C-alpha positions as CSV (number, residue, x, y, z in Angstrom):
1,M,0.5,-24.4,60.9
2,E,3.8,-26.1,59.5
3,N,1.8,-27.8,57.3
4,Q,-0.2,-24.6,56.3
5,D,2.8,-22.9,55.8
6,K,3.9,-25.6,53.1
7,A,1.2,-25.6,51.2
8,R,1.0,-21.7,51.2
9,T,4.6,-22.4,49.8
10,I,3.8,-24.8,47.0
11,N,1.0,-22.8,45.9
12,D,3.5,-19.8,45.7
13,Q,5.8,-21.9,43.9
14,D,3.0,-23.1,41.2
15,V,2.0,-19.4,40.7
16,L,5.5,-18.4,40.2
17,L,5.7,-21.4,37.6
18,E,2.8,-20.4,36.1
19,Q,4.0,-16.8,35.6
20,L,7.1,-17.9,34.3
21,A,5.5,-20.3,31.7
22,K,3.8,-17.4,30.6
23,A,6.6,-15.0,30.2
24,R,8.4,-17.3,28.5
25,Q,5.7,-18.1,25.9
26,E,5.2,-14.2,25.6
27,L,8.8,-13.9,24.7
28,S,8.6,-16.4,22.3
29,T,5.6,-15.0,20.5
30,L,8.1,-11.6,20.6
31,Y,10.3,-13.0,19.0
32,E,8.9,-15.1,16.9
33,I,6.7,-11.8,15.2
34,S,10.0,-9.4,15.3
35,N,11.7,-12.2,13.7
36,A,9.4,-12.4,10.6
37,M,9.5,-8.5,10.5
38,H,13.0,-8.7,9.9
39,K,13.1,-10.9,6.8
40,T,11.3,-8.6,4.6
41,L,11.5,-4.6,4.0
42,A,8.4,-4.8,1.8
43,L,6.1,-2.6,3.6
44,D,2.9,-4.4,3.0
45,E,4.1,-7.8,3.9
46,I,5.3,-6.3,7.2
47,L,1.9,-4.7,7.8
48,F,0.7,-8.3,6.9
49,I,3.1,-9.9,9.6
50,I,2.3,-7.3,12.3
51,L,-1.6,-8.1,12.1
52,T,-1.0,-11.7,12.1
53,G,1.0,-11.5,15.0
54,V,-1.8,-9.6,16.5
55,T,-4.7,-12.1,15.6
56,S,-3.5,-15.3,15.0
57,H,-4.3,-18.0,17.9
58,S,-0.4,-18.4,18.0
59,G,0.5,-15.1,18.0
60,L,-1.5,-12.7,20.4
61,G,-4.8,-13.4,20.0
62,F,-7.1,-10.8,19.1
63,N,-10.0,-11.6,16.9
64,R,-9.8,-8.6,15.0
65,A,-7.5,-5.7,14.4
66,M,-6.7,-2.6,12.0
67,L,-3.4,-0.8,11.5
68,F,-3.7,3.3,10.3
69,L,-0.2,5.0,9.2
70,L,0.6,8.5,9.2
71,D,0.0,9.9,5.5
72,S,2.8,11.5,3.6
73,S,1.3,15.0,4.5
74,A,1.4,14.2,8.5
75,K,-1.9,15.7,8.6
76,F,-4.0,12.2,8.2
77,L,-4.0,8.6,9.5
78,E,-5.0,6.3,6.7
79,G,-6.4,2.7,7.0
80,R,-3.7,0.4,5.7
81,I,-4.8,-3.2,6.6
82,G,-7.4,-5.0,8.7
83,I,-7.6,-8.4,9.1
84,G,-10.1,-10.5,10.9
85,P,-13.4,-12.4,10.0
86,D,-16.5,-10.3,8.8
87,N,-18.8,-12.4,11.1
88,G,-19.0,-15.0,13.5
89,E,-19.5,-18.1,11.5
90,E,-16.8,-16.8,9.1
91,A,-14.3,-16.7,12.6
92,K,-15.2,-20.1,13.4
93,R,-14.9,-21.6,10.2
94,I,-11.3,-19.9,10.0
95,W,-10.1,-20.6,13.5
96,R,-11.2,-24.4,12.6
97,L,-9.2,-24.8,9.5
98,I,-6.6,-23.2,11.2
99,D,-6.4,-25.7,13.5
100,E,-7.1,-28.8,11.3
101,Q,-4.0,-28.1,9.2
102,K,-2.1,-27.3,12.4
103,M,-0.7,-24.0,11.4
104,D,1.4,-21.9,13.4
105,L,2.8,-18.5,13.2
106,D,5.6,-19.1,10.8
107,D,2.7,-20.8,8.5
108,L,0.6,-17.9,8.4
109,V,3.3,-15.4,8.2
110,N,4.2,-17.6,5.1
111,S,1.1,-17.3,3.5
112,Y,1.3,-13.9,2.6
113,A,1.2,-14.5,-1.3
114,Q,-1.7,-17.0,-1.3
115,T,-3.8,-14.9,1.6
116,H,-3.1,-11.5,0.5
117,E,-5.8,-11.3,-2.2
118,V,-8.2,-13.0,-0.2
119,I,-8.0,-10.6,2.4
120,K,-7.7,-7.6,0.1
121,G,-11.4,-9.1,-1.1
122,S,-12.9,-8.9,2.7
123,K,-15.2,-6.4,3.6
124,F,-13.8,-5.5,6.5
125,F,-10.4,-4.7,5.1
126,N,-12.0,-2.2,2.6
127,Q,-13.9,-0.8,5.0
128,V,-10.2,-0.2,6.9
129,K,-8.9,1.0,3.5
130,S,-11.8,3.4,3.4
131,V,-10.7,5.1,6.5
132,R,-9.0,8.4,6.2
133,M,-8.9,10.7,9.8
134,P,-7.3,13.8,10.5
135,V,-4.9,13.8,12.9
136,K,-6.1,17.2,14.4
137,E,-8.3,16.7,17.5
138,P,-11.2,16.8,18.0
139,D,-11.8,16.1,14.1
140,G,-10.1,12.7,14.3
141,G,-12.1,11.5,17.0
142,I,-10.5,8.5,19.0
143,L,-7.8,7.7,16.6
144,A,-6.5,11.3,16.6
145,K,-6.6,11.4,20.7
146,V,-4.3,8.2,21.0
147,F,-1.8,9.1,18.3
148,N,-1.2,12.5,19.9
149,D,-1.5,11.7,23.3
150,G,1.3,8.7,22.4
151,M,-0.5,6.2,24.9
152,P,-2.6,3.3,24.7
153,F,-6.0,3.4,25.5
154,H,-8.5,0.6,26.6
155,F,-11.9,1.6,25.5
156,K,-15.1,-0.4,27.4
157,K,-18.5,-0.1,28.1
158,D,-17.8,2.6,30.9
159,N,-16.0,5.3,29.1
160,L,-17.5,4.4,25.4
161,Q,-20.3,7.0,25.8
162,S,-17.9,9.8,25.9
163,F,-17.2,8.9,22.3
164,T,-20.5,8.3,21.0
165,G,-20.4,9.2,17.4
166,D,-16.7,8.7,16.8
167,P,-16.5,7.9,12.9
168,L,-14.5,4.9,14.0
169,F,-17.5,2.9,15.3
170,A,-18.7,3.0,11.7
171,I,-16.6,0.3,10.7
172,F,-15.8,-1.0,14.0
173,P,-18.9,-1.5,16.1
174,S,-17.5,-3.2,19.4
175,D,-18.3,-2.8,23.5
176,E,-14.5,-3.3,23.9
177,F,-11.3,-2.6,21.9
178,V,-7.5,-1.2,22.6
179,V,-5.8,1.5,20.6
180,I,-2.0,1.0,20.5
181,P,0.2,3.6,19.0
182,L,2.8,2.8,16.9
183,K,6.3,4.1,17.8
184,A,9.7,5.1,16.2
185,K,12.4,7.1,18.0
186,D,9.8,8.5,20.5
187,R,7.4,9.6,17.4
188,S,4.0,8.1,16.4
189,N,3.9,6.9,13.0
190,G,0.6,4.9,13.0
191,L,-1.9,3.1,15.4
192,I,-3.0,-0.8,15.8
193,V,-6.8,-1.1,17.3
194,A,-7.9,-4.4,18.3
195,D,-10.6,-6.2,20.1
196,N,-12.4,-9.5,20.7
197,I,-15.6,-9.1,19.0
198,F,-16.5,-12.6,18.3
199,T,-15.1,-14.8,21.6
200,K,-16.4,-11.6,24.0
201,R,-12.9,-12.4,26.2
202,S,-12.3,-9.5,28.1
203,I,-9.0,-7.3,27.1
204,T,-6.6,-7.7,30.2
205,K,-3.8,-5.4,31.2
206,D,-1.5,-8.2,30.4
207,D,-2.8,-8.1,26.9
208,I,-2.1,-4.6,26.5
209,R,1.4,-4.7,28.2
210,V,2.3,-7.3,25.1
211,L,0.8,-5.5,22.5
212,M,2.5,-2.4,23.6
213,M,5.9,-4.3,23.9
214,F,4.9,-5.7,20.1
215,A,4.2,-2.2,18.5
216,N,7.6,-0.9,19.8
217,Q,9.2,-3.6,17.6
218,A,6.2,-3.0,14.8
219,G,6.8,0.9,14.8
220,M,10.6,0.7,13.9
221,A,10.0,-2.3,11.8
222,I,7.6,0.4,9.5
223,E,10.0,2.9,9.8
224,N,12.8,1.2,8.1
225,S,10.5,-0.3,5.6
226,Q,9.3,3.3,4.7
227,L,12.9,4.4,4.5
228,Y,13.7,1.6,2.1
229,E,11.2,2.0,-0.1
230,R,11.8,5.9,-0.1
231,T,15.4,5.1,-1.2
232,L,14.3,2.3,-3.5
233,I,12.0,4.9,-5.1
234,K,14.5,7.5,-5.4
235,A,16.7,4.9,-7.4
236,H,13.7,4.2,-9.8
237,K,12.9,7.8,-10.5
238,D,14.1,10.1,-13.5
239,A,15.9,13.2,-12.3
240,L,14.4,15.6,-14.5
241,T,10.9,14.5,-14.7
242,D,10.2,12.8,-12.1
243,L,8.6,10.2,-13.4
244,W,9.4,6.3,-13.0
245,N,12.7,5.3,-15.4
246,H,13.3,2.9,-18.1
247,G,15.1,-0.2,-15.8
248,Y,11.7,0.4,-13.3
249,F,9.5,0.4,-16.6
250,Q,10.8,-2.5,-17.7
251,Y,10.6,-4.2,-14.1
252,V,6.6,-3.4,-14.1
253,C,5.7,-4.3,-17.3
254,D,7.2,-7.8,-16.4
255,E,5.0,-7.7,-13.1
256,E,1.8,-6.4,-14.3
257,L,1.8,-8.6,-17.6
258,R,2.2,-11.7,-15.3
259,R,-0.4,-10.3,-13.2
260,A,-2.9,-10.1,-16.2
261,K,-1.9,-13.6,-17.3
262,D,-2.5,-15.2,-13.7
263,H,-6.0,-13.3,-13.5
264,M,-6.9,-13.5,-17.2
265,S,-7.0,-9.4,-17.4
266,Y,-6.3,-7.1,-19.6
267,L,-3.0,-4.7,-19.9
268,S,-2.6,-1.8,-22.2
269,L,0.5,0.0,-23.0
270,I,1.2,3.7,-24.3
271,M,4.3,4.6,-25.9
272,L,4.8,8.6,-26.6
273,D,7.1,10.7,-28.7
274,I,7.2,14.7,-28.9
275,D,7.1,15.4,-32.5
276,N,10.0,17.7,-34.2
277,F,11.7,17.7,-30.6
278,K,15.3,18.0,-32.1
279,N,14.4,21.4,-33.8
280,Y,13.2,22.8,-30.3
281,N,16.4,22.0,-28.6
282,D,18.5,23.3,-31.5
283,T,16.5,26.4,-31.4
284,W,16.1,26.8,-28.1
285,G,19.1,24.8,-26.3
286,H,18.7,22.3,-24.1
287,Q,17.8,23.7,-21.0
288,K,14.4,25.1,-22.5
289,G,13.9,21.4,-24.1
290,D,14.4,20.1,-20.5
291,E,11.5,22.7,-18.9
292,I,9.4,21.6,-21.7
293,L,10.3,17.8,-20.8
294,A,9.3,18.6,-17.4
295,R,6.0,20.1,-18.2
296,I,4.7,17.5,-20.7
297,S,5.7,14.7,-17.9
298,Q,3.2,16.9,-15.2
299,I,0.6,16.7,-18.3
300,I,0.7,13.1,-18.7
301,M,0.5,12.3,-15.1
302,E,-2.4,14.5,-14.8
303,S,-4.1,12.6,-17.6
304,S,-3.4,9.4,-16.9
305,R,-5.2,7.3,-14.3
306,K,-4.2,7.2,-10.7
307,I,-3.3,3.4,-11.2
308,D,-1.3,3.7,-14.3
309,K,2.7,4.1,-13.9
310,V,4.1,6.9,-16.1
311,C,7.4,6.2,-17.3
312,R,10.0,8.1,-19.2
313,Y,11.4,5.8,-21.7
314,G,14.6,7.7,-22.9
315,G,14.9,11.3,-24.3
316,E,11.8,12.8,-25.6
317,E,10.3,9.3,-25.4
318,F,8.0,8.5,-22.7
319,A,5.6,5.3,-21.7
320,V,2.6,4.7,-19.9
321,I,1.5,1.0,-18.3
322,L,-2.3,0.7,-17.7
323,P,-3.3,-2.4,-15.7
324,D,-6.8,-3.5,-16.0
325,A,-7.3,-1.5,-19.3
326,A,-9.0,-2.8,-22.6
327,K,-8.3,-1.5,-26.0
328,R,-11.0,1.4,-25.6
329,D,-9.9,2.1,-22.0
330,V,-6.2,3.1,-23.6
331,L,-7.7,5.0,-26.3
332,V,-9.8,7.2,-24.3
333,V,-6.3,7.6,-22.1
334,A,-4.2,8.4,-24.7
335,E,-6.4,10.8,-26.7
336,R,-6.8,12.8,-23.4
337,I,-3.1,13.0,-23.0
338,R,-2.8,14.1,-26.9
339,A,-5.2,16.6,-26.3
340,N,-4.3,18.0,-23.2
341,I,-0.2,18.5,-24.4
342,E,-2.2,20.2,-28.0
343,Q,-3.9,22.9,-26.0
344,C,-0.8,23.4,-23.9
345,T,0.9,26.6,-24.7
346,F,4.6,26.1,-23.6
347,T,6.3,29.5,-22.5
348,T,10.1,29.4,-23.1
349,G,10.8,32.8,-21.5
350,T,11.1,36.4,-22.4
351,D,13.7,35.3,-25.0
352,H,11.2,33.1,-27.3
353,P,8.2,32.9,-28.1
354,S,5.1,30.8,-26.6
355,Q,4.8,27.6,-28.4
356,K,2.3,24.8,-29.2
357,I,3.8,21.2,-29.2
358,T,2.4,18.0,-30.2
359,V,2.6,14.4,-29.7
360,S,2.3,11.2,-31.5
361,I,1.0,8.5,-29.3
362,G,0.8,4.2,-30.2
363,V,-1.1,2.1,-28.1
364,A,-1.4,-1.8,-27.8
365,S,-3.0,-4.2,-25.4
366,F,-2.5,-7.7,-23.6
367,P,-3.2,-10.3,-25.2
368,E,-4.8,-8.6,-28.5
369,N,-1.5,-7.1,-29.6
370,G,1.0,-9.0,-27.7
371,K,1.4,-11.8,-25.5
372,T,4.9,-11.2,-24.2
373,K,6.4,-7.9,-22.9
374,L,8.8,-7.9,-26.2
375,E,5.8,-8.2,-28.3
376,L,3.7,-5.7,-26.6
377,I,6.5,-3.2,-26.5
378,R,7.2,-3.6,-30.3
379,A,3.4,-3.3,-31.0
380,A,3.1,0.0,-29.3
381,D,6.2,1.3,-31.2
382,A,5.3,0.2,-34.2
383,A,1.7,2.0,-33.9
384,L,3.3,5.1,-32.7
385,Y,5.6,4.9,-35.8
386,D,2.5,4.8,-37.6
387,A,1.0,8.0,-35.9
388,K,3.8,9.9,-37.2
389,K,3.8,8.6,-40.7
390,Q,0.0,9.7,-40.8
391,G,1.4,13.5,-40.2
392,K,1.9,13.4,-36.3
393,N,-0.3,14.4,-33.7
394,R,-2.4,11.8,-33.4
395,V,-3.2,8.2,-31.8
396,A,-2.2,5.1,-33.4
397,C,-3.1,1.8,-32.8
398,P,-1.7,-1.9,-34.3
399,P,-3.8,-3.0,-37.4
400,V,-6.3,-5.7,-36.4
401,P,-5.0,-9.0,-37.6
């Protein structure tokens, strides 16, 4: 009897030691991921760190994960990032490579710059990015339910039948997965969805408990990042037109030019000036002139592509940065802007007649019109000056060398 009690005591001690070692490992993992999230305020990088923590072998170890965030209208959940292999063979190849290179969580997190472009090219990532689900139930299905309940939900074979036909299954077919709300100040701001589709390892209560602890930290990191980005955007916006200001134009021009050189792609620039604007200000006053600037800014935004950066360059001059746009592309956009402004009737109030306003536009493209930012701006500016000399209300481009 005494020997049995002693064996039971030793066994209990072994179990406690095992549980203690597991708890230490969990805390260490959470600390590492939390520490990584505090190293940056850039939202895309934070989202990458979060899902790397969820899916890495040295993190929480799920096979795949998706992250959704509430959009600015607070009406939709948008897919922002998905990390995970597209198939079982790719999964084995990736895990083998990580093991061979002995990559720990820090290595994976620090690989953001190198791996982010690869992730963006994956089928799984682009499927996730295509999702836009209403938060209103039942339209938003599983995602809306978990988001509104604010509680995790473990989907298994025995309860999945209740959600047959849910739109989530179109991109995330799985027999078992978990959906965890991301929270900041007791308010949901997103969701994480994770599964083990390739290893078929069952998701345990401990897995969900640790994922919930991690999600609480992740929700706050996302909230802080979004607050930072809103503050940053406000600092780089022109107060009158709500366009990007001159300082941000210079920054984005450098970044897009670097990207164009790295990827051997095109980059184009539009410089635009309102014709005879001094006369309008002198006739109607600066307040009415400001109204015209604001309206023209809106037309330029509406006439440009979504990926273009529209900036107030200074005074009555505007600039548009067009990534991945060759000369033929920028001429189409520039002509659309010119025509839409010419066709608009500007009403300046009851004391002043309605007025037609025109603009002169100069365009330039990398690499044919300049290989540096200064060369590109000078080329577009010179083309703008030519448009003025040729009679205004037209688009001009640099002469062919």
